[in-house]
N, CA and C atoms of all chains as a GROMACS GRO file, in nm:
protein
  648
    1UNK      N    1   7.857   9.494  11.543
    1UNK     CA    2   7.939   9.616  11.558
    1UNK      C    3   8.078   9.576  11.607
    2UNK      N    4   8.179   9.622  11.540
    2UNK     CA    5   8.318   9.593  11.572
    2UNK      C    6   8.361   9.687  11.688
    3UNK      N    7   8.420   9.624  11.793
    3UNK     CA    8   8.470   9.709  11.902
    3UNK      C    9   8.620   9.701  11.907
    4UNK      N   10   8.680   9.766  12.010
    4UNK     CA   11   8.824   9.772  12.020
    4UNK      C   12   8.886   9.633  12.037
    5UNK      N   13   8.817   9.546  12.108
    5UNK     CA   14   8.868   9.409  12.129
    5UNK      C   15   8.871   9.333  11.994
    6UNK      N   16   8.767   9.355  11.914
    6UNK     CA   17   8.763   9.290  11.780
    6UNK      C   18   8.879   9.340  11.693
    7UNK      N   19   8.909   9.469  11.699
    7UNK     CA   20   9.017   9.524  11.619
    7UNK      C   21   9.149   9.466  11.671
    8UNK      N   22   9.161   9.448  11.801
    8UNK     CA   23   9.283   9.384  11.856
    8UNK      C   24   9.297   9.241  11.808
    9UNK      N   25   9.183   9.167  11.806
    9UNK     CA   26   9.188   9.031  11.756
    9UNK      C   27   9.220   9.031  11.608
   10UNK      N   28   9.161   9.121  11.534
   10UNK     CA   29   9.191   9.134  11.390
   10UNK      C   30   9.340   9.162  11.368
   11UNK      N   31   9.395   9.253  11.445
   11UNK     CA   32   9.538   9.284  11.426
   11UNK      C   33   9.630   9.164  11.461
   12UNK      N   34   9.592   9.093  11.565
   12UNK     CA   35   9.669   8.971  11.604
   12UNK      C   36   9.657   8.866  11.495
   13UNK      N   37   9.538   8.851  11.442
   13UNK     CA   38   9.515   8.751  11.335
   13UNK      C   39   9.601   8.782  11.213
   14UNK      N   40   9.599   8.908  11.174
   14UNK     CA   41   9.677   8.952  11.057
   14UNK      C   42   9.828   8.929  11.081
   15UNK      N   43   9.875   8.970  11.199
   15UNK     CA   44  10.015   8.954  11.230
   15UNK      C   45  10.060   8.811  11.222
   16UNK      N   46   9.972   8.722  11.270
   16UNK     CA   47  10.011   8.585  11.272
   16UNK      C   48  10.003   8.520  11.133
   17UNK      N   49   9.904   8.567  11.058
   17UNK     CA   50   9.890   8.524  10.916
   17UNK      C   51  10.019   8.559  10.842
   18UNK      N   52  10.067   8.680  10.862
   18UNK     CA   53  10.196   8.721  10.795
   18UNK      C   54  10.309   8.630  10.837
   19UNK      N   55  10.317   8.606  10.967
   19UNK     CA   56  10.430   8.526  11.022
   19UNK      C   57  10.424   8.385  10.972
   20UNK      N   58  10.306   8.325  10.970
   20UNK     CA   59  10.293   8.186  10.931
   20UNK      C   60  10.305   8.166  10.778
   21UNK      N   61  10.266   8.266  10.700
   21UNK     CA   62  10.258   8.247  10.554
   21UNK      C   63  10.135   8.172  10.514
   22UNK      N   64  10.040   8.156  10.605
   22UNK     CA   65   9.911   8.089  10.581
   22UNK      C   66   9.813   8.139  10.684
   23UNK      N   67   9.686   8.104  10.665
   23UNK     CA   68   9.583   8.146  10.760
   23UNK      C   69   9.590   8.061  10.884
   24UNK      N   70   9.591   8.125  11.000
   24UNK     CA   71   9.572   8.047  11.125
   24UNK      C   72   9.430   8.003  11.144
   25UNK      N   73   9.409   7.889  11.204
   25UNK     CA   74   9.272   7.842  11.234
   25UNK      C   75   9.224   7.920  11.355
   26UNK      N   76   9.092   7.907  11.380
   26UNK     CA   77   9.036   7.974  11.502
   26UNK      C   78   9.097   7.912  11.628
   27UNK      N   79   9.121   7.783  11.628
   27UNK     CA   80   9.183   7.719  11.743
   27UNK      C   81   9.324   7.765  11.768
   28UNK      N   82   9.398   7.776  11.658
   28UNK     CA   83   9.536   7.828  11.671
   28UNK      C   84   9.539   7.970  11.723
   29UNK      N   85   9.447   8.049  11.665
   29UNK     CA   86   9.440   8.190  11.705
   29UNK      C   87   9.398   8.207  11.852
   30UNK      N   88   9.304   8.123  11.895
   30UNK     CA   89   9.262   8.129  12.032
   30UNK      C   90   9.381   8.103  12.126
   31UNK      N   91   9.459   8.003  12.088
   31UNK     CA   92   9.574   7.972  12.171
   31UNK      C   93   9.671   8.091  12.173
   32UNK      N   94   9.690   8.148  12.058
   32UNK     CA   95   9.782   8.259  12.042
   32UNK      C   96   9.743   8.381  12.127
   33UNK      N   97   9.616   8.411  12.128
   33UNK     CA   98   9.566   8.530  12.197
   33UNK      C   99   9.510   8.494  12.340
   34UNK      N  100   9.533   8.370  12.378
   34UNK     CA  101   9.487   8.319  12.512
   34UNK      C  102   9.339   8.347  12.532
   35UNK      N  103   9.265   8.291  12.434
   35UNK     CA  104   9.121   8.304  12.440
   35UNK      C  105   9.062   8.168  12.409
   36UNK      N  106   8.931   8.163  12.384
   36UNK     CA  107   8.860   8.041  12.348
   36UNK      C  108   8.826   8.045  12.200
   37UNK      N  109   8.829   7.929  12.133
   37UNK     CA  110   8.795   7.927  11.988
   37UNK      C  111   8.661   7.991  11.960
   38UNK      N  112   8.562   7.969  12.046
   38UNK     CA  113   8.427   8.029  12.022
   38UNK      C  114   8.433   8.180  12.028
   39UNK      N  115   8.514   8.232  12.117
   39UNK     CA  116   8.529   8.376  12.126
   39UNK      C  117   8.597   8.434  12.002
   40UNK      N  118   8.699   8.361  11.955
   40UNK     CA  119   8.767   8.403  11.833
   40UNK      C  120   8.670   8.400  11.715
   41UNK      N  121   8.594   8.293  11.702
   41UNK     CA  122   8.498   8.282  11.592
   41UNK      C  123   8.392   8.393  11.601
   42UNK      N  124   8.352   8.428  11.725
   42UNK     CA  125   8.255   8.536  11.741
   42UNK      C  126   8.311   8.671  11.697
   43UNK      N  127   8.435   8.696  11.734
   43UNK     CA  128   8.498   8.822  11.692
   43UNK      C  129   8.522   8.825  11.542
   44UNK      N  130   8.568   8.711  11.488
   44UNK     CA  131   8.583   8.705  11.340
   44UNK      C  132   8.452   8.726  11.268
   45UNK      N  133   8.342   8.676  11.326
   45UNK     CA  134   8.210   8.695  11.260
   45UNK      C  135   8.174   8.842  11.252
   46UNK      N  136   8.198   8.914  11.363
   46UNK     CA  137   8.166   9.055  11.360
   46UNK      C  138   8.257   9.129  11.260
   47UNK      N  139   8.384   9.089  11.252
   47UNK     CA  140   8.475   9.149  11.156
   47UNK      C  141   8.435   9.115  11.012
   48UNK      N  142   8.387   8.993  10.993
   48UNK     CA  143   8.335   8.953  10.860
   48UNK      C  144   8.217   9.041  10.821
   49UNK      N  145   8.128   9.061  10.913
   49UNK     CA  146   8.009   9.143  10.882
   49UNK      C  147   8.047   9.291  10.854
   50UNK      N  148   8.160   9.332  10.912
   50UNK     CA  149   8.207   9.471  10.886
   50UNK      C  150   8.302   9.477  10.765
   51UNK      N  151   8.315   9.360  10.694
   51UNK     CA  152   8.403   9.354  10.576
   51UNK      C  153   8.549   9.374  10.609
   52UNK      N  154   8.589   9.343  10.734
   52UNK     CA  155   8.728   9.356  10.772
   52UNK      C  156   8.804   9.228  10.746
   53UNK      N  157   8.738   9.118  10.725
   53UNK     CA  158   8.792   8.990  10.678
   53UNK      C  159   8.675   8.907  10.624
   54UNK      N  160   8.708   8.794  10.567
   54UNK     CA  161   8.603   8.712  10.506
   54UNK      C  162   8.617   8.568  10.558
   55UNK      N  163   8.508   8.512  10.611
   55UNK     CA  164   8.507   8.378  10.661
   55UNK      C  165   8.448   8.281  10.559
   56UNK      N  166   8.486   8.152  10.574
   56UNK     CA  167   8.425   8.050  10.489
   56UNK      C  168   8.300   7.996  10.559
   57UNK      N  169   8.239   7.896  10.498
   57UNK     CA  170   8.114   7.845  10.552
   57UNK      C  171   8.130   7.781  10.692
   58UNK      N  172   8.254   7.738  10.719
   58UNK     CA  173   8.280   7.674  10.848
   58UNK      C  174   8.320   7.775  10.956
   59UNK      N  175   8.325   7.905  10.915
   59UNK     CA  176   8.363   8.006  11.013
   59UNK      C  177   8.510   8.026  11.029
   60UNK      N  178   8.589   7.966  10.939
   60UNK     CA  179   8.734   7.985  10.940
   60UNK      C  180   8.770   8.091  10.838
   61UNK      N  181   8.896   8.136  10.840
   61UNK     CA  182   8.933   8.246  10.752
   61UNK      C  183   8.935   8.200  10.605
   62UNK      N  184   8.880   8.282  10.520
   62UNK     CA  185   8.888   8.264  10.376
   62UNK      C  186   8.977   8.374  10.319
   63UNK      N  187   8.960   8.495  10.367
   63UNK     CA  188   9.040   8.609  10.324
   63UNK      C  189   9.071   8.694  10.448
   64UNK      N  190   9.196   8.734  10.459
   64UNK     CA  191   9.231   8.842  10.548
   64UNK      C  192   9.292   8.946  10.451
   65UNK      N  193   9.203   9.014  10.380
   65UNK     CA  194   9.242   9.094  10.262
   65UNK      C  195   9.361   9.186  10.300
   66UNK      N  196   9.464   9.184  10.220
   66UNK     CA  197   9.481   9.126  10.088
   66UNK      C  198   9.528   8.980  10.083
   67UNK      N  199   9.544   8.917  10.198
   67UNK     CA  200   9.595   8.780  10.200
   67UNK      C  201   9.478   8.681  10.179
   68UNK      N  202   9.507   8.570  10.110
   68UNK     CA  203   9.410   8.467  10.090
   68UNK      C  204   9.449   8.345  10.168
   69UNK      N  205   9.346   8.281  10.226
   69UNK     CA  206   9.371   8.156  10.303
   69UNK      C  207   9.378   8.038  10.213
   70UNK      N  208   9.332   8.052  10.087
   70UNK     CA  209   9.332   7.940   9.995
   70UNK      C  210   9.417   7.973   9.871
   71UNK      N  211   9.471   7.869   9.804
   71UNK     CA  212   9.552   7.896   9.684
   71UNK      C  213   9.471   7.966   9.578
   72UNK      N  214   9.535   8.059   9.507
   72UNK     CA  215   9.475   8.135   9.397
   72UNK      C  216   9.572   8.144   9.283
   73UNK      N  217   9.534   8.218   9.180
   73UNK     CA  218   9.622   8.244   9.064
   73UNK      C  219   9.740   8.338   9.102
   74UNK      N  220   9.730   8.403   9.219
   74UNK     CA  221   9.819   8.511   9.253
   74UNK      C  222   9.904   8.476   9.375
   75UNK      N  223  10.034   8.472   9.355
   75UNK     CA  224  10.130   8.440   9.463
   75UNK      C  225  10.226   8.554   9.480
   76UNK      N  226  10.258   8.588   9.605
   76UNK     CA  227  10.351   8.696   9.632
   76UNK      C  228  10.467   8.644   9.714
   77UNK      N  229  10.588   8.674   9.665
   77UNK     CA  230  10.708   8.637   9.741
   77UNK      C  231  10.776   8.767   9.784
   78UNK      N  232  10.802   8.773   9.917
   78UNK     CA  233  10.865   8.896   9.970
   78UNK      C  234  10.921   8.862  10.109
   79UNK      N  235  11.029   8.932  10.140
   79UNK     CA  236  11.090   8.921  10.274
   79UNK      C  237  11.113   8.774  10.314
   80UNK      N  238  11.150   8.692  10.217
   80UNK     CA  239  11.183   8.554  10.244
   80UNK      C  240  11.065   8.464  10.269
   81UNK      N  241  10.946   8.512  10.247
   81UNK     CA  242  10.826   8.429  10.265
   81UNK      C  243  10.732   8.444  10.146
   82UNK      N  244  10.623   8.374  10.147
   82UNK     CA  245  10.525   8.388  10.035
   82UNK      C  246  10.385   8.369  10.088
   83UNK      N  247  10.294   8.432  10.016
   83UNK     CA  248  10.151   8.426  10.055
   83UNK      C  249  10.068   8.421   9.926
   84UNK      N  250   9.946   8.369   9.936
   84UNK     CA  251   9.848   8.375   9.829
   84UNK      C  252   9.774   8.507   9.843
   85UNK      N  253   9.741   8.571   9.731
   85UNK     CA  254   9.660   8.693   9.731
   85UNK      C  255   9.525   8.660   9.670
   86UNK      N  256   9.424   8.738   9.709
   86UNK     CA  257   9.288   8.711   9.658
   86UNK      C  258   9.271   8.746   9.513
   87UNK      N  259   9.349   8.849   9.467
   87UNK     CA  260   9.337   8.893   9.330
   87UNK      C  261   9.464   8.970   9.298
   88UNK      N  262   9.473   9.022   9.175
   88UNK     CA  263   9.591   9.094   9.135
   88UNK      C  264   9.608   9.226   9.217
   89UNK      N  265   9.498   9.290   9.245
   89UNK     CA  266   9.506   9.414   9.329
   89UNK      C  267   9.563   9.379   9.464
   90UNK      N  268   9.513   9.270   9.523
   90UNK     CA  269   9.561   9.231   9.654
   90UNK      C  270   9.705   9.186   9.649
   91UNK      N  271   9.749   9.128   9.542
   91UNK     CA  272   9.886   9.087   9.529
   91UNK      C  273   9.982   9.204   9.546
   92UNK      N  274   9.954   9.315   9.477
   92UNK     CA  275  10.031   9.434   9.498
   92UNK      C  276  10.008   9.489   9.639
   93UNK      N  277   9.889   9.464   9.692
   93UNK     CA  278   9.857   9.508   9.824
   93UNK      C  279   9.939   9.443   9.933
   94UNK      N  280   9.977   9.317   9.910
   94UNK     CA  281  10.061   9.251  10.009
   94UNK      C  282  10.196   9.319  10.023
   95UNK      N  283  10.258   9.353   9.913
   95UNK     CA  284  10.384   9.428   9.918
   95UNK      C  285  10.362   9.563   9.983
   96UNK      N  286  10.247   9.628   9.954
   96UNK     CA  287  10.218   9.756  10.016
   96UNK      C  288  10.197   9.746  10.162
   97UNK      N  289  10.121   9.646  10.206
   97UNK     CA  290  10.093   9.628  10.348
   97UNK      C  291  10.222   9.595  10.427
   98UNK      N  292  10.307   9.517  10.367
   98UNK     CA  293  10.433   9.478  10.435
   98UNK      C  294  10.540   9.586  10.423
   99UNK      N  295  10.517   9.683  10.331
   99UNK     CA  296  10.618   9.785  10.305
   99UNK      C  297  10.754   9.726  10.263
  100UNK      N  298  10.745   9.630  10.174
  100UNK     CA  299  10.864   9.567  10.124
  100UNK      C  300  10.859   9.554   9.974
  101UNK      N  301  10.974   9.534   9.909
  101UNK     CA  302  10.978   9.494   9.770
  101UNK      C  303  10.938   9.348   9.765
  102UNK      N  304  10.899   9.306   9.646
  102UNK     CA  305  10.860   9.162   9.634
  102UNK      C  306  10.841   9.123   9.488
  103UNK      N  307  10.784   9.005   9.472
  103UNK     CA  308  10.758   8.956   9.339
  103UNK      C  309  10.615   8.902   9.333
  104UNK      N  310  10.538   8.954   9.240
  104UNK     CA  311  10.401   8.907   9.217
  104UNK      C  312  10.404   8.804   9.107
  105UNK      N  313  10.363   8.683   9.134
  105UNK     CA  314  10.353   8.579   9.036
  105UNK      C  315  10.207   8.557   9.002
  106UNK      N  316  10.176   8.564   8.874
  106UNK     CA  317  10.036   8.544   8.831
  106UNK      C  318  10.039   8.490   8.691
  107UNK      N  319   9.921   8.490   8.628
  107UNK     CA  320   9.917   8.438   8.490
  107UNK      C  321   9.796   8.505   8.422
  108UNK      N  322   9.805   8.515   8.290
  108UNK     CA  323   9.698   8.579   8.210
  108UNK      C  324   9.579   8.481   8.199
  109UNK      N  325   9.461   8.518   8.242
  109UNK     CA  326   9.347   8.426   8.236
  109UNK      C  327   9.308   8.387   8.093
  110UNK      N  328   9.350   8.469   7.994
  110UNK     CA  329   9.321   8.441   7.854
  110UNK      C  330   9.413   8.334   7.797
  111UNK      N  331   9.543   8.361   7.800
  111UNK     CA  332   9.634   8.271   7.734
  111UNK      C  333   9.710   8.179   7.831
  112UNK      N  334   9.703   8.208   7.957
  112UNK     CA  335   9.768   8.123   8.054
  112UNK      C  336   9.915   8.152   8.079
  113UNK      N  337   9.966   8.248   8.004
  113UNK     CA  338  10.108   8.278   8.022
  113UNK      C  339  10.136   8.326   8.165
  114UNK      N  340  10.238   8.264   8.224
  114UNK     CA  341  10.272   8.306   8.361
  114UNK      C  342  10.368   8.422   8.353
  115UNK      N  343  10.356   8.510   8.455
  115UNK     CA  344  10.451   8.619   8.461
  115UNK      C  345  10.488   8.644   8.606
  116UNK      N  346  10.604   8.700   8.625
  116UNK     CA  347  10.652   8.736   8.759
  116UNK      C  348  10.690   8.882   8.751
  117UNK      N  349  10.619   8.964   8.827
  117UNK     CA  350  10.639   9.110   8.824
  117UNK      C  351  10.714   9.148   8.950
  118UNK      N  352  10.832   9.206   8.933
  118UNK     CA  353  10.906   9.253   9.048
  118UNK      C  354  10.846   9.390   9.091
  119UNK      N  355  10.830   9.406   9.218
  119UNK     CA  356  10.779   9.533   9.271
  119UNK      C  357  10.889   9.598   9.355
  120UNK      N  358  10.931   9.714   9.308
  120UNK     CA  359  11.039   9.787   9.378
  120UNK      C  360  10.988   9.925   9.415
  121UNK      N  361  10.992   9.960   9.541
  121UNK     CA  362  10.941  10.086   9.588
  121UNK      C  363  10.797  10.110   9.543
  122UNK      N  364  10.720  10.000   9.539
  122UNK     CA  365  10.580  10.009   9.504
  122UNK      C  366  10.551  10.010   9.357
  123UNK      N  367  10.653  10.003   9.273
  123UNK     CA  368  10.630  10.010   9.129
  123UNK      C  369  10.666   9.878   9.063
  124UNK      N  370  10.581   9.836   8.965
  124UNK     CA  371  10.609   9.713   8.893
  124UNK      C  372  10.717   9.734   8.788
  125UNK      N  373  10.795   9.628   8.764
  125UNK     CA  374  10.904   9.640   8.666
  125UNK      C  375  10.855   9.610   8.525
  126UNK      N  376  10.733   9.556   8.510
  126UNK     CA  377  10.678   9.528   8.377
  126UNK      C  378  10.549   9.606   8.362
  127UNK      N  379  10.553   9.716   8.292
  127UNK     CA  380  10.433   9.801   8.284
  127UNK      C  381  10.357   9.774   8.156
  128UNK      N  382  10.386   9.660   8.091
  128UNK     CA  383  10.311   9.627   7.971
  128UNK      C  384  10.180   9.557   8.005
  129UNK      N  385  10.169   9.505   8.125
  129UNK     CA  386  10.049   9.432   8.165
  129UNK      C  387   9.932   9.526   8.195
  130UNK      N  388   9.810   9.475   8.186
  130UNK     CA  389   9.695   9.555   8.222
  130UNK      C  390   9.614   9.478   8.326
  131UNK      N  391   9.535   9.554   8.402
  131UNK     CA  392   9.454   9.500   8.509
  131UNK      C  393   9.308   9.518   8.471
  132UNK      N  394   9.227   9.407   8.479
  132UNK     CA  395   9.088   9.420   8.448
  132UNK      C  396   9.003   9.384   8.568
  133UNK      N  397   8.912   9.473   8.599
  133UNK     CA  398   8.817   9.458   8.710
  133UNK      C  399   8.676   9.439   8.646
  134UNK      N  400   8.620   9.319   8.662
  134UNK     CA  401   8.498   9.287   8.590
  134UNK      C  402   8.374   9.346   8.658
  135UNK      N  403   8.377   9.347   8.791
  135UNK     CA  404   8.258   9.385   8.869
  135UNK      C  405   8.267   9.531   8.914
  136UNK      N  406   8.161   9.611   8.889
  136UNK     CA  407   8.160   9.749   8.932
  136UNK      C  408   8.176   9.761   9.086
  137UNK      N  409   8.237   9.872   9.130
  137UNK     CA  410   8.264   9.889   9.273
  137UNK      C  411   8.142   9.878   9.360
  138UNK      N  412   8.028   9.921   9.306
  138UNK     CA  413   7.902   9.918   9.385
  138UNK      C  414   7.861   9.776   9.420
  139UNK      N  415   7.914   9.675   9.346
  139UNK     CA  416   7.869   9.540   9.368
  139UNK      C  417   7.981   9.446   9.421
  140UNK      N  418   8.094   9.502   9.457
  140UNK     CA  419   8.208   9.420   9.498
  140UNK      C  420   8.171   9.326   9.612
  141UNK      N  421   8.098   9.376   9.714
  141UNK     CA  422   8.074   9.299   9.835
  141UNK      C  423   7.947   9.212   9.822
  142UNK      N  424   7.878   9.216   9.706
  142UNK     CA  425   7.765   9.126   9.687
  142UNK      C  426   7.817   8.983   9.685
  143UNK      N  427   7.937   8.963   9.627
  143UNK     CA  428   8.003   8.833   9.624
  143UNK      C  429   8.151   8.862   9.616
  144UNK      N  430   8.212   8.885   9.730
  144UNK     CA  431   8.350   8.932   9.733
  144UNK      C  432   8.445   8.821   9.682
  145UNK      N  433   8.411   8.697   9.699
  145UNK     CA  434   8.497   8.590   9.650
  145UNK      C  435   8.500   8.591   9.495
  146UNK      N  436   8.382   8.609   9.432
  146UNK     CA  437   8.376   8.618   9.290
  146UNK      C  438   8.449   8.745   9.241
  147UNK      N  439   8.421   8.856   9.310
  147UNK     CA  440   8.483   8.984   9.271
  147UNK      C  441   8.637   8.972   9.267
  148UNK      N  442   8.949   8.996   8.943
  148UNK     CA  443   9.044   9.104   8.926
  148UNK      C  444   9.177   9.045   8.892
  149UNK      N  445   9.206   9.050   8.764
  149UNK     CA  446   9.324   8.978   8.714
  149UNK      C  447   9.419   9.067   8.634
  150UNK      N  448   9.542   9.022   8.621
  150UNK     CA  449   9.637   9.080   8.526
  150UNK      C  450   9.628   9.010   8.394
  151UNK      N  451   9.637   9.086   8.289
  151UNK     CA  452   9.635   9.029   8.152
  151UNK      C  453   9.755   9.076   8.074
  152UNK      N  454   9.792   9.000   7.974
  152UNK     CA  455   9.908   9.032   7.891
  152UNK      C  456   9.885   9.164   7.818
  153UNK      N  457   9.763   9.190   7.774
  153UNK     CA  458   9.729   9.314   7.705
  153UNK      C  459   9.579   9.332   7.698
  154UNK      N  460   9.534   9.448   7.649
  154UNK     CA  461   9.389   9.468   7.633
  154UNK      C  462   9.327   9.371   7.536
  155UNK      N  463   9.402   9.326   7.439
  155UNK     CA  464   9.352   9.229   7.341
  155UNK      C  465   9.319   9.096   7.417
  156UNK      N  466   9.402   9.062   7.509
  156UNK     CA  467   9.378   8.939   7.588
  156UNK      C  468   9.253   8.954   7.673
  157UNK      N  469   9.232   9.074   7.729
  157UNK     CA  470   9.112   9.101   7.807
  157UNK      C  471   8.987   9.079   7.716
  158UNK      N  472   8.989   9.139   7.601
  158UNK     CA  473   8.872   9.128   7.510
  158UNK      C  474   8.842   8.983   7.473
  159UNK      N  475   8.950   8.909   7.444
  159UNK     CA  476   8.933   8.768   7.408
  159UNK      C  477   8.875   8.689   7.523
  160UNK      N  478   8.927   8.716   7.646
  160UNK     CA  479   8.884   8.644   7.766
  160UNK      C  480   8.736   8.676   7.793
  161UNK      N  481   8.693   8.802   7.768
  161UNK     CA  482   8.554   8.838   7.794
  161UNK      C  483   8.456   8.763   7.704
  162UNK      N  484   8.501   8.734   7.583
  162UNK     CA  485   8.422   8.651   7.490
  162UNK      C  486   8.278   8.706   7.479
  163UNK      N  487   8.268   8.838   7.463
  163UNK     CA  488   8.137   8.896   7.441
  163UNK      C  489   8.064   8.942   7.567
  164UNK      N  490   8.116   8.899   7.687
  164UNK     CA  491   8.054   8.948   7.808
  164UNK      C  492   8.079   9.100   7.822
  165UNK      N  493   7.995   9.165   7.900
  165UNK     CA  494   8.014   9.306   7.924
  165UNK      C  495   8.148   9.331   7.995
  166UNK      N  496   8.227   9.424   7.945
  166UNK     CA  497   8.356   9.454   8.004
  166UNK      C  498   8.338   9.532   8.135
  167UNK      N  499   8.435   9.519   8.225
  167UNK     CA  500   8.437   9.599   8.343
  167UNK      C  501   8.521   9.719   8.315
  168UNK      N  502   8.633   9.734   8.390
  168UNK     CA  503   8.722   9.849   8.372
  168UNK      C  504   8.865   9.792   8.363
  169UNK      N  505   8.941   9.847   8.267
  169UNK     CA  506   9.078   9.807   8.249
  169UNK      C  507   9.168   9.926   8.280
  170UNK      N  508   9.269   9.904   8.362
  170UNK     CA  509   9.365  10.009   8.399
  170UNK      C  510   9.504   9.955   8.383
  171UNK      N  511   9.602  10.043   8.378
  171UNK     CA  512   9.741   9.994   8.366
  171UNK      C  513   9.790   9.933   8.497
  172UNK      N  514   9.890   9.850   8.485
  172UNK     CA  515   9.942   9.789   8.608
  172UNK      C  516  10.011   9.892   8.696
  173UNK      N  517  10.060   9.998   8.634
  173UNK     CA  518  10.118  10.105   8.713
  173UNK      C  519  10.016  10.173   8.803
  174UNK      N  520   9.893  10.198   8.747
  174UNK     CA  521   9.785  10.253   8.825
  174UNK      C  522   9.742  10.154   8.933
  175UNK      N  523   9.734  10.028   8.898
  175UNK     CA  524   9.699   9.928   8.997
  175UNK      C  525   9.799   9.930   9.114
  176UNK      N  526   9.926   9.936   9.085
  176UNK     CA  527  10.027   9.935   9.191
  176UNK      C  528  10.012  10.058   9.280
  177UNK      N  529   9.984  10.172   9.217
  177UNK     CA  530   9.964  10.297   9.292
  177UNK      C  531   9.841  10.287   9.381
  178UNK      N  532   9.735  10.231   9.326
  178UNK     CA  533   9.612  10.211   9.403
  178UNK      C  534   9.635  10.116   9.521
  179UNK      N  535   9.711  10.010   9.499
  179UNK     CA  536   9.736   9.914   9.606
  179UNK      C  537   9.811   9.979   9.721
  180UNK      N  538   9.906  10.066   9.687
  180UNK     CA  539   9.978  10.133   9.792
  180UNK      C  540   9.886  10.214   9.881
  181UNK      N  541   9.796  10.286   9.824
  181UNK     CA  542   9.707  10.372   9.902
  181UNK      C  543   9.599  10.292   9.974
  182UNK      N  544   9.550  10.188   9.907
  182UNK     CA  545   9.435  10.109   9.963
  182UNK      C  546   9.479  10.019  10.077
  183UNK      N  547   9.597   9.954  10.056
  183UNK     CA  548   9.637   9.851  10.152
  183UNK      C  549   9.754   9.891  10.242
  184UNK      N  550   9.815  10.008  10.220
  184UNK     CA  551   9.937  10.046  10.290
  184UNK      C  552   9.931  10.043  10.441
  185UNK      N  553   9.809  10.070  10.496
  185UNK     CA  554   9.795  10.076  10.642
  185UNK      C  555   9.746   9.948  10.702
  186UNK      N  556   9.732   9.840  10.621
  186UNK     CA  557   9.660   9.724  10.661
  186UNK      C  558   9.723   9.650  10.781
  187UNK      N  559   9.856   9.661  10.797
  187UNK     CA  560   9.922   9.592  10.906
  187UNK      C  561   9.968   9.688  11.015
  188UNK      N  562   9.926   9.812  11.008
  188UNK     CA  563   9.967   9.907  11.111
  188UNK      C  564   9.888   9.881  11.239
  189UNK      N  565   9.953   9.893  11.355
  189UNK     CA  566   9.883   9.872  11.483
  189UNK      C  567   9.765   9.968  11.504
  190UNK      N  568   9.775  10.082  11.438
  190UNK     CA  569   9.673  10.186  11.451
  190UNK      C  570   9.562  10.171  11.348
  191UNK      N  571   9.563  10.059  11.270
  191UNK     CA  572   9.464  10.042  11.161
  191UNK      C  573   9.323  10.052  11.215
  192UNK      N  574   9.238  10.121  11.142
  192UNK     CA  575   9.096  10.122  11.165
  192UNK      C  576   9.028  10.107  11.030
  193UNK      N  577   8.909  10.050  11.026
  193UNK     CA  578   8.843  10.034  10.897
  193UNK      C  579   8.831  10.166  10.824
  194UNK      N  580   8.860  10.164  10.692
  194UNK     CA  581   8.839  10.284  10.612
  194UNK      C  582   8.689  10.312  10.603
  195UNK      N  583   8.658  10.439  10.598
  195UNK     CA  584   8.521  10.476  10.568
  195UNK      C  585   8.501  10.468  10.414
  196UNK      N  586   8.374  10.467  10.376
  196UNK     CA  587   8.347  10.471  10.233
  196UNK      C  588   8.410  10.593  10.170
  197UNK      N  589   8.405  10.706  10.239
  197UNK     CA  590   8.458  10.829  10.184
  197UNK      C  591   8.608  10.820  10.168
  198UNK      N  592   8.676  10.760  10.261
  198UNK     CA  593   8.820  10.744  10.252
  198UNK      C  594   8.853  10.656  10.129
  199UNK      N  595   8.782  10.545  10.114
  199UNK     CA  596   8.808  10.457   9.999
  199UNK      C  597   8.779  10.523   9.866
  200UNK      N  598   8.667  10.603   9.863
  200UNK     CA  599   8.633  10.671   9.737
  200UNK      C  600   8.744  10.774   9.704
  201UNK      N  601   8.798  10.838   9.805
  201UNK     CA  602   8.901  10.936   9.784
  201UNK      C  603   9.030  10.868   9.733
  202UNK      N  604   9.056  10.747   9.784
  202UNK     CA  605   9.174  10.670   9.734
  202UNK      C  606   9.158  10.640   9.586
  203UNK      N  607   9.042  10.595   9.548
  203UNK     CA  608   9.014  10.565   9.408
  203UNK      C  609   9.033  10.691   9.321
  204UNK      N  610   8.971  10.801   9.371
  204UNK     CA  611   8.983  10.926   9.296
  204UNK      C  612   9.127  10.972   9.285
  205UNK      N  613   9.205  10.947   9.390
  205UNK     CA  614   9.341  10.990   9.395
  205UNK      C  615   9.433  10.931   9.287
  206UNK      N  616   9.389  10.814   9.234
  206UNK     CA  617   9.464  10.751   9.125
  206UNK      C  618   9.391  10.767   8.990
  207UNK      N  619   9.290  10.854   8.991
  207UNK     CA  620   9.221  10.883   8.866
  207UNK      C  621   9.101  10.797   8.836
  208UNK      N  622   9.058  10.712   8.931
  208UNK     CA  623   8.944  10.625   8.903
  208UNK      C  624   8.816  10.695   8.957
  209UNK      N  625   8.760  10.775   8.872
  209UNK     CA  626   8.651  10.867   8.913
  209UNK      C  627   8.519  10.838   8.840
  210UNK      N  628   8.520  10.748   8.744
  210UNK     CA  629   8.392  10.731   8.672
  210UNK      C  630   8.296  10.642   8.751
  211UNK      N  631   8.176  10.624   8.693
  211UNK     CA  632   8.069  10.556   8.766
  211UNK      C  633   8.108  10.413   8.806
  212UNK      N  634   8.187  10.350   8.724
  212UNK     CA  635   8.227  10.211   8.752
  212UNK      C  636   8.293  10.199   8.891
  213UNK      N  637   8.363  10.302   8.934
  213UNK     CA  638   8.438  10.299   9.060
  213UNK      C  639   8.364  10.364   9.176
  214UNK      N  640   8.234  10.388   9.156
  214UNK     CA  641   8.158  10.450   9.268
  214UNK      C  642   8.117  10.343   9.368
  215UNK      N  643   8.161  10.358   9.493
  215UNK     CA  644   8.131  10.262   9.598
  215UNK      C  645   7.988  10.279   9.644
  216UNK      N  646   7.928  10.173   9.699
  216UNK     CA  647   7.790  10.183   9.744
  216UNK      C  648   7.780  10.262   9.875
   0.00000   0.00000   0.00000
């Protein structure tokens, strides 16, 4: 069960992820919030179980949705920084979460063609592209990394 | 969940697998605004299933494919 302290930890984790442009480790986060790594990992575990973030097998961050801790096909440049996104939806989500214009860099899984979509006031400048979601919503969290 | 050059590219990539759902990138961007817009707010709280289903419906994603568990 996520409590107020877990939400506070989650908000601090997200804020630092944005600032760093990468995922902070549990040890870094513990230092940041003046706590112990085990306490951070415990809070992250509860947040993971509540689908508020996603941990890897070692208990470190894999996703702080929409941000990805690992390189993916989807890169977002905005506000002078850049982040990996978990998927195309999340790539637009990074601009939305930051409330800034930006550029979504991705590529077509079929032909490999790279594209850079400028996002201005939440709208893409290239509306010829399409978005495909393979997994039905009812099954997204059965394997969120695959989804 | 990927962006494709066109629906023809989606079909070729699927290579006979069952298709999911394809929407325009404009709809995707609109969905992302509603789904993720509060994610860094200090007042953020987890969305309920009902909130998320309403966000999907708000951009026209109402069929069975988009029904949350």
